[in-house]
Every structure is written in structure tokens, then in C-alpha cells.
N, C-alpha and C positions, 0 to 999 in steps of 0.2 A: 690452275694447276695440277688438281688427282685428275686430269686427263691426260695431262705429259706425260707421268708418271706409270699410268694405267699401260699406255703405248708402248714405254721404256720396255714397261714392266711383259708386258705380253709379245715383244720382239724379242727378248733375250730368252724369252719361253722360249718360243718358236726356234729361233735360230739353235740354239744348243742344245732341242731336238732332232736338227737338223745334220748338227755336225754331231752326236749320237749313231744317230742312221748311216750316214757317211760310216764313221769309224764301223761301224760292222760291215758295212759292207767290202768294206776295206781289207776286214780282216777273213771276210769268207774268199774274198776272192784272190787274195795270197793262197790260201790253203787251195784251194782247187786249183792254180795255178803252180804250185811248184806239186800237187800230186800228177797232172796232167806235165809237165815240164818230164820232173823223175818220169812217168810211164816211156814219153818219148827219148828221153836220152837211156833207157834202158834197152827199148825196141832197136835203135842204130848202133847199140851195140858201145857208146860211148863209156869210159870207164868213171863210176861214180864219186872217185873222189877228187877231181876237177871240176870246176866251175870253167863253162867256155860258152862265149856269144852266141850259137842257140842257143843255149840251157837260159839265158838271160833273155834274151827274145822271147823263148816262148810264152816264160813266166810274163811278160811284159805285154803280150799280145794276147795272154790269154784274163790277164788283169784287166786293161782295158775295154774286153769284148766282153764280162761280166758287169763291171760296173757302166756299160749302154745295158745289158738287160737290164738289170736291176735299178733301172733309173726311177722308174715312178713306185718300186716297191714302198711298202711301207719296216716296221719294225718285226712286226709280227710277220709277214710273207717270207723275209727274209729270215725268221728264226725257222723257221717251218718247212722251207730250204735245207736249211743246215739241219735239221731235224733229217730230215727225208734224204742226206745224203748222205750223214752219218751212220744211218741205218744200212741203205746199200754197202756204203765200205765195208761195217760189220760183216754182211753177208756175203760178200765177193771175200772178205779174210776167210773165211768160212768156209768156202767155199775149194779155196788154195785149200786151207790145211787138210780136207777130207779129203782130195784129188791122192787117188793110189800113185804110187809113184815118186811120191812128194819127201 
């Protein structure tokens, strides 16, 4: 009986870790997808106050692409990737703010 309880406990622990990892991947992918879709929408000159099909399509494609790329990543690799992504974003923001004529 204790073997059965240990197997159930181990399975529950593994599935909860996988669920948390997938949730972190989903949130990271959603942030990246939203950022890229806003950039594409701005490049195309579309108004930013309306949501159109191309905006949603870009979000969907980038999110699924990120989930496919990050399939084998662990929670640590995802958090390191997020840290690098945030730091690059801060450097780009600093560059835009310090650009002449801005």
C-alpha cells in the first residue's frame, strides 16, 4: 500500500511541476507575442486602439512558436530567458529615450 501512495505522490509532484512550468512558458510567450504584435501593428501603421485579425494572428503564431521552441526548457532556463529579455527591453528603452530628436 505504501508503494502505491509513493507512486501517486511522485506522479502528483511531477505533474504539478510540469503544470507550473507550462504556465510560466505560456505567460512568457504571451508577453513576447504581445510585444511583437504591437511592433508589427505599429510598423503597418494600424491604429493601436482597435484589435484586428492580423493582430490576433501574430499573437497566436508567435505564442505557439515560442511554446514549440521552449518545449524542452526547464523552469530555470525560462526564468533566465525572461531575465535576458527584460534586460534587452530596458536597453532598447534607454536607447529610444536618449535618441536625439525624441
